[in-house]
N, C-alpha and C positions, 0 to 999 in steps of 0.2 A: 858496896855489898853486891855480890853476884846475884843475878836473877835467872830463874829457869825460863827457857824459851816460851813455854806455855803461858807464863805470866805476862808476856808482852805481845803475843801473837793475836791477831784478829780483834784488836781493840777499837778500831774505827768503824762505828756503825754507819757512818755516812758513805763510806766506800761500799759497804754491803748494800745500802739502799741504791747506790748508783748501778751496781752489778745487777740487782734485782730489776730495776727499771729497764735496763738493756735486754735482759733475758725475757722478761714479760713482753716487751715490744716485739722481739723476734718471734716468740711463740704465737702471739696474736696475729702477726703478719702471715705466718706459715699456714694459719687456718684457711685463709682465702685461697691459697694455692690449690686446694682440693676442688675448687670450682673452676672448671675449664670453659673457656669461650669456645663455642661451636666452630669447628674448622670447615673449610670448603665453602662452596656457594650453596646457599639455601634456596629452595624453590619458592618460598614466600613466607609471609607472616605466620601462616598456620604451622609450618614446619618449625619455625623458631619458637612459637608458643608451645609446641609439643616438647621440644628439647628443654625449654625452661621448666615446664611442668615436671619432666622427668628429673630435673635437678632439684626440685623442691625439697626432698629429704636432706640433701646436702646443705641447702640454705638453712634449714631448721637446725641441723647439727652445728653449722657455723655459728648461728646466733646463740645457741645454747652454750657452746664452748667459749665464745667471746665474752658472754656474761659470766661464765664460770671464772675465767681468768681475771676479768675486771673485779669481781667480788673478792677473790683471793688477793689480788694486788692491793686493793683498799685495806683488806684485813692485815696484810703484812706491813703496809705503810703505817697503819694505825699503831701497831706494836712498836715499830722502829721509832715513831715519833715520841713514844713514851720513854725511850732510853736516854740515859746520860752517858753510857759507855757500853761496849760489848766486850766479849772475851772469845777465846779460841773455841770453846765448846758451843757457845751460842752461834758463832759464825758457821760452824760445821753443821749444826742443826738446820740452819737456814739454807746452807748449800744443798742439803738433802731435800729440803722443800723445793728449791729451784730445779733440782733434778727431776722431781715429779711434775713441775710445771712444764719442763721440756718434753715430757711424755704426752701431754695433752693433745698436741696436733696428731700424734699417732693414734691415740685412743679415739679421737674424733673421726679420723679417716676410716678406722676399722668399723666404727659404728655406722658411719655414712654408707660404707660399702656393703654392710650386712645388717641393715637397719631392722630387719624382721627377726634376727637371731637374738635370743635371750642372752647367750654367752657374750655377744659383743656389747650388749647393754650393760651387763654385769661387770665386764672389764672396764668400761667407761666409769661406772659407779665406783669401782675399786680405786680407780685413779683419783676420783674426788674424795673418797673416804681417806686415802692415805695422805692427801693434801691437808685434810682437816686434822688428822691425827698429828702430823708433824707440826703444823702451825700452832696447835694447842700445846704440844710439847715445847715448842719455842717460847711461848708465852709463860708457861709454867716454870721453865728453867730461868727465864729472865727475872721472874719474881723471886724465885728461891736464891738466885745469885746476887740479888740486890743491884741489878743493872738499871733499875727504873729511877726516874726523878721523883722529887718530893710531891709533885702534883699528881702522881699516880697513886690514888688512894685505894683502899680495899674495895670500895664500890666500883672503881674502874676495873680492877682485877676480875671481879665477879661478872661485870657486864661483858667484858671481852670473852671470858670463858663461856658464859651463858649463850652468847651469840653463836659461837662456834658449835656448841653442843646442840642447840636448837636447829641450826641449819643442817647439821649432819643427820639429825633425826628425820627432818623433812626429806633429805636426799635418800635416806634408807627406805622410807615409806614409798618414795617414788620408784626406787629400784624394785621393791616388792610388788609393785603393780604390774611388773612384766609377766606375772602369772596370768594376767588377763590379756597381755599383749604389749609389745614394746612401745606402741604408739601411746598407750596410757601412761607409761613411765615417762616418756619424753615430754609429753604435754604437761604433766604435773611438775617435772623438774624445771621446765621453762617458766611455768607460772611462779614457782618458788623463787627463781632467779630474778624475774621481773619485779617481784615484790621486794626483794632485798636491794635491787638496783634503784627502784623508783619510789619505794615507800617513803613516807615523811622522814625527815632527818631524825637522828637520835635526839631523845629528850635529855634532860639533865642527867638522867640515870643511864643514858646510852642504850636505851631499848629502841627497837625498830618498830 
């Protein structure tokens, strides 16, 4: 019996995970390239200290984006680990997600270069927002298309969905703080990310 191409395309979620790992690794590596080692001969420790102090905003944005990518990598891998199969539509949703991952080094460099501009902060937040929207769309589609294994209960579905929505609410609040200054936004977002990265592990209900 003949099959339509769309019925057989993109069915291996392990290949998707491998592609994701590679792209995340590249994006996370590119973040550090925005930090340049001082060139030429320096007059002394004081000059080096001054240069490093001037680079501090870039260190902060590097940390923020490294945490961002780490959190979203864990989120995507959590979803992929629940799958028993994939399909073409699910694969393309995740490719859209990876395209947004690839934008993170650019949005980070933009913010680092114009850290006092609200528009640069909002562009960075928009990047995070779209990552959240697409990863949530990926999870919702996987559940509707019956791509998950039997171990993925309704509780798991709601736990993953809740985690994305709560995180995005925090990020949105952080972005809104730019009304008072971008430093407030960045500080709050970093604190949120540190909480998600280092808070106690999920409980049985997958809450952080």
